[in-house]
C-alpha positions in Angstrom: -6.3 -2.5 10.5 -9.0 -0.2 9.2 -7.4 0.6 5.9 -4.5 -0.9 3.8 -3.2 0.6 0.6 -0.9 -1.7 -1.4 1.5 -0.4 -4.0 3.4 -3.6 -4.3 5.0 -3.9 -7.8 5.4 -7.7 -7.8 3.1 -10.7 -7.6 2.0 -11.3 -4.0 -0.7 -13.0 -2.0 -3.3 -10.4 -1.2 -4.9 -12.7 1.4 -1.9 -12.0 3.7 -3.0 -8.4 3.8 -6.8 -9.1 3.8 -6.4 -11.1 7.0 -5.0 -7.9 8.7 -8.2 -6.0 8.0 -10.7 -5.7 10.7 -14.4 -6.3 10.0 -15.5 -3.3 7.9 -11.9 -2.6 6.8 -10.8 -1.6 3.3 -7.9 -2.4 1.1 -7.0 -0.3 -1.9 -4.8 -1.9 -4.5 -2.9 0.8 -6.5 -1.0 -0.6 -9.4 -0.3 -4.2 -10.4 2.6 -5.7 -12.2 2.0 -6.3 -15.9 1.9 -10.1 -15.6 0.0 -10.1 -12.3 -1.9 -13.3 -11.4 -3.9 -11.6 -8.6 -7.6 -12.3 -9.1 -9.6 -10.2 -6.6 -12.9 -11.7 -7.6 -11.7 -15.1 -6.4 -10.7 -14.0 -2.9 -12.6 -16.1 -0.2 -14.1 -13.1 1.6 -17.5 -14.6 2.3 -19.4 -12.6 4.8 -16.3 -10.9 6.1 -17.7 -7.4 5.4 -14.4 -6.1 4.0 -13.9 -3.9 0.9 -11.2 -4.5 -1.7 -10.9 -2.2 -4.6 -8.4 -0.9 -7.1 -7.5 2.6 -8.2 -7.5 4.1 -11.7 -4.0 4.9 -12.6 -2.1 5.4 -15.8 -0.7 2.5 -17.7 3.0 1.6 -18.1 3.7 4.3 -20.7 2.2 7.1 -18.6 4.0 5.8 -15.4 7.3 5.7 -17.3 6.8 9.2 -18.6 6.1 10.4 -15.0 9.2 8.6 -13.7 11.4 10.0 -16.5 10.1 13.5 -15.7 10.8 13.1 -12.0 14.4 11.9 -12.6 15.1 14.6 -15.2 13.9 17.3 -12.8 15.4 15.8 -9.6 12.0 15.2 -8.0 12.0 12.4 -5.5 9.5 11.5 -2.7 10.4 12.2 0.9 9.9 9.0 2.9 10.8 7.5 6.2 11.0 3.7 6.4 9.7 2.2 9.6 9.5 -1.3 10.9 6.2 -3.3 10.9 5.9 -3.0 14.7 2.8 -1.7 16.5 4.8 0.9 18.5 6.5 2.3 15.4 3.3 2.5 13.5 1.4 4.1 16.4 4.2 6.7 16.8 4.1 7.4 13.0 0.3 7.7 13.1 0.4 10.1 16.0 2.9 12.4 14.2 0.7 12.3 11.1 -2.5 13.1 13.1 -0.6 16.0 14.8 0.4 17.4 11.4 4.1 17.0 12.2 5.2 15.0 9.1 6.4 16.6 5.9 6.9 13.2 4.2 5.3 9.7 3.9 5.9 6.8 6.1 6.7 3.5 4.4 6.3 0.3 6.4 9.0 -2.2 5.7 6.9 -5.4 5.3 10.0 -7.5 5.4 10.1 -6.8 9.2 6.6 -8.1 9.8 6.5 -10.9 12.3 3.5 -13.2 12.1 
């Protein structure tokens, strides 16, 4: 893959996703659980020419305030859950590229076969 954005709210092995990046690919990590044991600086990337970086987001308090506001005002994201299959992802990508999607696709990683 060219780009992966992770929004996983639990501890996980980032190398599982790094291995999916092509040479020159990028992975953005947005949010980590409070007790995360993920240490990006220790990932064995070597000369793999891949970028891994985080995103500046609010802390737990700010995130909770946003969630409370969303619930109080009945604001929820529009998503479509798709399986982690090449054909499904390609179809979703084409719809996005054609501007035919008013929501976000979420890939169900529990369906990933490796």
